[in-house]
C-alpha positions in Angstrom: 8.1 23.4 -0.7 10.2 20.3 0.3 10.6 19.0 -3.2 12.2 15.7 -2.0 9.1 14.8 0.0 6.1 16.4 -1.6 4.0 14.5 -4.1 4.8 15.8 -7.6 2.2 17.2 -9.9 -0.3 18.1 -7.2 -2.1 20.8 -9.3 -3.1 18.4 -12.0 -4.3 15.9 -9.5 -6.6 18.4 -7.9 -8.0 19.3 -11.3 -8.8 15.6 -12.0 -10.5 15.3 -8.5 -12.6 18.3 -9.2 -13.7 16.8 -12.5 -15.0 13.7 -10.6 -16.6 16.0 -8.0 -18.5 17.8 -10.7 -19.4 14.6 -12.6 -21.0 13.2 -9.4 -22.9 16.4 -8.7 -21.1 16.9 -5.4 -20.9 20.5 -4.0 -17.9 19.9 -1.7 -15.7 17.1 -0.4 -13.8 16.5 2.9 -10.6 14.4 2.4 -9.3 12.6 5.6 -7.4 9.6 4.2 -3.7 10.5 4.9 -2.5 9.2 1.6 -5.2 11.1 -0.4 -4.4 14.2 1.7 -0.8 14.0 0.6 -1.5 13.0 -3.0 -3.8 16.0 -3.7 -2.1 18.7 -1.6 1.6 17.7 -1.2 1.2 17.9 2.6 3.4 15.1 3.9 2.4 14.8 7.6 1.2 11.4 8.7 -1.5 10.5 11.2 0.1 9.4 14.5 -2.7 7.1 15.3 -6.3 6.2 14.2 -7.9 8.6 16.7 -5.4 11.5 16.0 -5.5 13.3 12.6 -2.9 15.6 11.2 -5.5 17.4 9.1 -8.1 17.3 6.4 -8.7 18.8 3.0 -11.8 20.7 2.2 -12.5 21.1 -1.5 -15.4 23.4 -2.5 -16.1 25.4 -5.7 -13.2 27.7 -6.5 -11.5 27.1 -3.1 -9.3 24.4 -1.6 -8.5 24.4 2.1 -6.0 22.4 4.2 -7.3 22.2 7.7 -4.7 21.4 10.4 -3.5 22.5 13.8 -0.6 24.5 15.3 1.8 21.5 15.0 1.7 21.6 11.3 0.8 25.1 10.2 4.3 26.1 9.0 5.1 23.0 7.1 1.6 22.9 5.6 2.2 26.4 4.2 5.5 25.3 2.7 4.3 22.0 1.2 0.8 22.9 0.0 1.0 26.3 -1.8 -2.2 25.5 -3.8 -4.2 25.3 -0.6 -5.3 27.9 1.9 -4.1 26.6 5.2 -6.6 27.1 8.1 -5.9 26.5 11.7 -8.6 24.3 13.2 -7.6 25.6 16.7 -9.8 24.7 19.7 -12.9 24.6 17.5 -12.0 21.4 15.8 -12.9 20.1 12.4 -16.7 20.6 12.5 -16.7 24.2 13.6 -13.8 25.2 11.3 -15.6 23.8 8.3 -18.9 25.4 9.3 -17.1 28.8 9.5 -15.8 28.4 6.0 -19.1 27.4 4.2 -22.8 28.0 4.4 -24.4 25.2 6.5 -27.0 24.7 3.8 -24.4 23.1 1.6 -23.9 19.3 1.6 -20.4 17.9 1.9 -19.3 14.4 0.9 -16.8 12.5 3.0 -14.7 9.4 2.5 -16.6 6.6 4.2 -13.6 4.3 4.5 -11.5 7.0 6.3 -14.0 9.3 8.0 -14.3 8.2 11.6 -17.6 8.2 13.5 -16.0 10.8 15.9 -15.3 13.1 13.0 -18.8 12.6 11.6 -20.3 13.3 15.0 -18.4 16.5 15.6 -19.1 17.8 12.1 -22.8 17.2 12.7 -23.1 18.3 16.3 -20.5 21.0 16.5 -20.8 22.3 12.9 -24.3 21.5 12.0 -23.1 20.2 8.6 -25.0 18.1 6.1 -22.8 15.1 5.3 -23.2 12.2 2.8 -20.8 9.4 1.8 -18.8 10.2 -1.4 -20.1 8.1 -4.3 -16.6 7.5 -5.6 -13.3 6.6 -4.0 -10.8 9.5 -4.3 -8.1 6.8 -3.8 -8.8 5.3 -7.2 -7.0 8.2 -9.0 -3.8 7.1 -7.3 -3.7 3.8 -9.2 -1.9 5.1 -12.3 1.5 6.3 -11.3 3.3 9.3 -12.7 7.0 9.0 -13.8 8.1 10.6 -10.5 6.0 8.3 -8.4 7.3 5.3 -10.4 10.9 6.4 -9.8 10.3 6.6 -6.1 8.7 3.1 -6.0 11.6 1.7 -8.1 14.1 3.3 -5.7 12.3 1.8 -2.7 12.4 -1.6 -4.5 16.1 -1.3 -5.2 16.8 -0.6 -1.5 14.6 -3.5 -0.5 16.2 -6.0 -2.8 19.7 -4.9 -1.8 18.9 -5.3 1.9 17.2 -8.7 1.3 20.2 -9.9 -0.7 22.5 -9.0 2.2 20.2 -10.9 4.6 20.3 -14.0 2.4 24.1 -13.9 2.4 24.2 -13.8 6.2 21.1 -15.7 7.4 22.1 -18.9 9.2 20.3 -21.4 11.4 20.2 -19.9 14.9 19.1 -16.4 13.9 15.8 -15.5 15.5 13.0 -14.2 13.3 13.2 -10.9 15.2 16.9 -10.6 14.4 16.3 -11.1 10.7 13.5 -8.6 10.7 15.6 -6.0 12.6 18.5 -6.5 10.1 16.2 -5.6 7.2 14.6 -2.6 8.9 17.9 -1.1 10.0 19.5 -1.8 6.6 16.7 0.0 4.8 17.6 3.2 6.7 21.3 2.7 6.1 20.6 2.5 2.4 18.7 5.8 2.4 15.1 4.7 3.0 12.8 6.4 5.5 12.3 3.0 7.0 10.1 -0.1 6.4 6.9 0.5 4.5 5.1 -1.9 6.8 5.9 -4.2 9.7 8.4 -6.7 8.4 7.2 -10.4 8.4 9.7 -13.2 9.1 8.0 -16.5 9.8 9.8 -19.8 10.0 9.0 -23.5 10.3 5.3 -24.2 11.2 4.8 -20.4 11.7 5.4 -19.9 8.0 1.7 -21.1 7.5 0.7 -17.8 9.1 0.5 -15.2 6.3 0.9 -12.2 8.6 2.9 -13.7 11.4 4.9 -11.3 13.6 8.6 -12.1 13.9 9.5 -13.4 17.4 12.2 -15.1 19.3 11.8 -18.4 17.5 15.2 -19.5 16.1 15.4 -20.4 12.4 16.3 -24.1 11.9 18.1 -25.7 8.9 15.6 -27.3 6.5 12.7 -24.9 7.5 10.8 -22.7 5.1 11.1 -19.1 6.1 8.7 -16.6 4.7 10.1 -13.1 4.5 7.7 -10.2 3.5 9.3 -6.8 3.6 9.6 -3.4 1.9 11.3 -0.1 2.2 9.7 3.3 2.0 11.4 6.0 -0.1 10.1 9.6 -0.3 6.7 8.4 0.9 6.4 5.5 -1.6 6.4 1.9 -0.7 8.0 -1.3 -2.0 6.7 -4.8 -1.2 8.5 -8.1 -1.7 8.0 -11.7 -0.3 10.6 -14.4 -0.7 10.7 -17.9 0.9 14.1 -18.9 2.2 15.4 -22.4 3.1 18.8 -23.5 4.4 19.7 -27.0 3.1 17.9 -29.4 0.9 14.1 -29.1 0.9 11.8 -32.0 1.6 9.6 -33.1 -1.2 6.4 -31.4 0.1 8.4 -28.2 0.5 9.8 -28.3 -3.0 6.3 -29.2 -4.4 4.5 -26.2 -2.9 7.3 -23.9 -3.8 7.2 -24.9 -7.4 3.4 -24.6 -7.5 3.5 -21.1 -6.1 6.1 -20.0 -8.5 4.3 -21.5 -11.5 1.1 -19.8 -10.4 2.9 -16.5 -10.1 4.4 -16.7 -13.6 1.1 -17.7 -15.1 -0.7 -14.7 -13.6 2.0 -12.3 -14.7 1.8 -13.7 -18.2 -1.8 -12.7 -18.7 -1.4 -9.2 -17.2 -1.8 -6.1 -19.3 -4.0 -3.0 -19.8 -7.7 -3.7 -19.8 -7.4 -7.2 -18.2 -9.9 -7.8 -15.4 -8.2 -7.9 -12.1 -10.3 -10.9 -11.0 -9.2 -12.9 -14.1 -5.5 -12.5 -13.1 -6.4 -13.8 -9.6 -8.3 -16.7 -11.1 -5.4 -17.8 -13.3 -3.1 -18.2 -10.2 -5.9 -19.6 -8.0 -6.9 -22.2 -10.5 -3.3 -23.4 -10.8 -3.0 -23.8 -7.0 -6.3 -25.6 -6.9 -5.3 -28.0 -9.6 -2.3 -28.9 -7.4 -4.8 -29.8 -4.6 -4.3 -26.7 -2.5 -7.4 -24.6 -3.1 -8.1 -24.4 0.7 -4.5 -23.4 1.4 -4.6 -20.1 -0.5 -6.9 -17.8 1.4 -5.9 -14.2 0.5 -6.0 -12.0 -2.6 -3.4 -12.5 -5.3 -2.2 -8.9 -5.1 -2.8 -5.2 -4.6 -1.7 -1.8 -5.8 1.4 -0.2 -4.2 2.2 3.5 -3.9 1.8 5.9 -1.0 -0.1 3.2 0.8 1.2 -0.4 0.9 -2.3 -1.7 0.0 -4.1 0.5 -2.5 -6.2 0.2 -5.7 -6.3 -2.0 -7.7 -6.8 -5.3 -5.9 -6.3 -8.6 -7.6 -9.1 -10.7 -6.0 -12.1 -12.7 -7.0 -14.6 -9.9 -6.2 -12.8 -7.1 -8.1 -14.8 -5.3 -10.8 -11.8 -3.2 -11.9 -9.5 -3.7 -14.9 -5.7 -3.1 -14.9 -4.7 0.3 -16.4 -1.3 1.6 -17.6 0.8 3.0 -14.9 -0.6 0.8 -12.1 2.0 -1.0 -9.9 0.6 -4.2 -8.4 1.9 -7.1 -6.4 1.5 -10.7 -7.6 1.9 -12.8 -4.4 0.3 -16.3 -4.5 0.9 -18.5 -1.5 0.3 -22.0 -0.1 0.0 -22.4 3.7 -0.2 -25.8 5.4 -1.3 -25.5 9.0 1.2 -27.0 11.4 3.8 -27.6 8.6 4.8 -24.3 7.0 4.1 -22.3 3.9 5.4 -20.5 0.8 4.7 -17.0 -0.5 6.4 -15.3 -3.4 5.8 -11.7 -4.4 6.8 -9.6 -7.4 6.1 -6.0 -8.2 4.6 -5.6 -11.7 4.1 -2.4 -13.7 1.2 -2.3 -16.2 2.5 -0.7 -19.4 0.6 0.5 -22.5 1.0 -2.9 -24.2 1.6 -5.4 -21.5 3.3 -5.8 -18.1 6.8 -5.4 -16.8 8.3 -7.1 -13.7 10.1 -4.4 -11.8 12.2 -6.8 -9.6 15.8 -7.3 -10.7 17.2 -9.4 -7.9 14.9 -12.4 -7.9 16.1 -14.7 -5.1 14.2 -17.7 -6.4 15.1 -21.4 -6.0 15.1 -23.9 -8.8 13.9 -27.0 -7.0 
């Protein structure tokens, strides 16, 4: 097994998943989410595109199969020794599964990650009985093991170092694309696999676009520049947002920057095990609303980070979850003024047994 890349502690994870399967009276489960596939088996292949899968897990009583094709058979055997590797071959997923089980059995699938095409082929080619899984297997990924936490912290260390180098060099005249490329290439130079998501650099009026794509716009002195980035290390992601400005800020810029930073600190202060996720979101959202910007903060306060850049738990007004020890979550309030600019600040926070710990070391905050 590739010990540098495989998810650690796979055996125990599969046992916990089986407990949930039994508790929910499910006979068998098909796993197609790439991150869940890796988490429970150790198989590190990624899916090249939405319509092309690198494989699936089939978990039934007393047996666990990793279903893949000829491109991955060798590496699957090395990385997933607890699973029987089966070649899907020309028959595809539906017929392969049907050949492994009795068709009278009912299998659960992950509704968020099982495509209609996969559903159709399993029903038409394999004659399988399929039902949506009543729980989300991704939820077990929320509490991180020590090895997972080490990988996240290493990804964060690389991200902060690269971001620090950018802040030292960034000058008016750089394009957003040049700044993004500097970060992405520096991540790799520092030992990361690459960025954990598409790097965001948005300057001036474009900083009001939370997910703007970096382009050829040149960064100007006195503009707010939102930089959202993260490195990926051994499969695990980091996620940081900072807002940069060259020169003295205008009053409106300093005002929204302070408001966002205060909202972030207030939210982090109330975080801890057992705290409702939506309450953390409310603390930050209320502070921004009191400053007159309720309509200018339109996204969730934060999300879990791990094998996926967005995973459980989510800090949003609709969440019914509570924070649990071992979870690593972002806290990223923002204010976005259309046509003017915006500010977003993001920290990574570990929920501990008795509170919360900010994992960031290099803060890059302004004291306006």
